[in-house]
C-alpha positions in Angstrom: -33.3 17.6 -31.6 -29.6 18.3 -31.6 -27.4 17.8 -28.5 -25.1 20.8 -27.8 -21.4 20.2 -28.1 -20.7 21.3 -24.5 -22.8 18.2 -23.4 -20.3 15.9 -25.1 -17.4 17.9 -23.6 -18.9 17.4 -20.1 -19.4 13.7 -20.7 -15.9 13.2 -21.9 -14.6 15.2 -18.9 -16.6 12.9 -16.6 -15.2 9.8 -18.2 -11.6 11.1 -18.0 -12.1 12.0 -14.4 -13.5 8.5 -13.6 -10.6 6.9 -15.3 -8.1 9.0 -13.4 -9.8 8.3 -10.1 -9.6 4.5 -10.7 -6.0 4.7 -11.9 -4.9 6.8 -8.9 -6.7 4.4 -6.5 -4.9 1.4 -7.9 -1.5 3.2 -7.6 -2.3 4.2 -4.0 -3.3 0.7 -3.0 -0.1 -0.7 -4.6 2.1 1.8 -2.7 0.2 1.1 0.5 0.7 -2.6 0.2 4.4 -2.2 -0.5 4.7 0.0 2.7 2.8 -2.6 4.7 5.1 -5.3 3.5 8.2 -3.3 4.4 6.8 -2.6 7.9 6.0 -6.3 8.3 9.5 -7.3 7.3 11.0 -4.9 9.8 8.7 -6.2 12.5 9.6 -9.8 11.7 13.3 -9.0 11.8 12.9 -7.3 15.2 11.0 -10.4 16.5 13.7 -12.6 15.3 16.4 -10.5 17.0 14.5 -10.5 20.2 14.0 -14.3 20.0 17.8 -14.8 19.4 18.7 -12.5 22.3 16.3 -14.3 24.6 17.8 -17.7 23.6 21.4 -16.3 24.2 20.3 -14.9 27.5 18.9 -18.3 28.6 22.1 -20.0 27.6 24.1 -17.7 29.8 22.1 -18.7 32.8 22.2 -22.5 32.0 26.0 -22.5 32.0 
């Protein structure tokens, strides 16, 4: 019983497709994490500015 060559071609195609899917998934997760980190840094800077402005505002009323 001989296996046709097209069966091997299909199996190789499936393996390449699976590899590319895993590779792309990892890249997308990495990019998403970088984006989340940037957004977090921006949020923390905004909170710090708000905290500083509140402290300065309170000092004005204390004087």
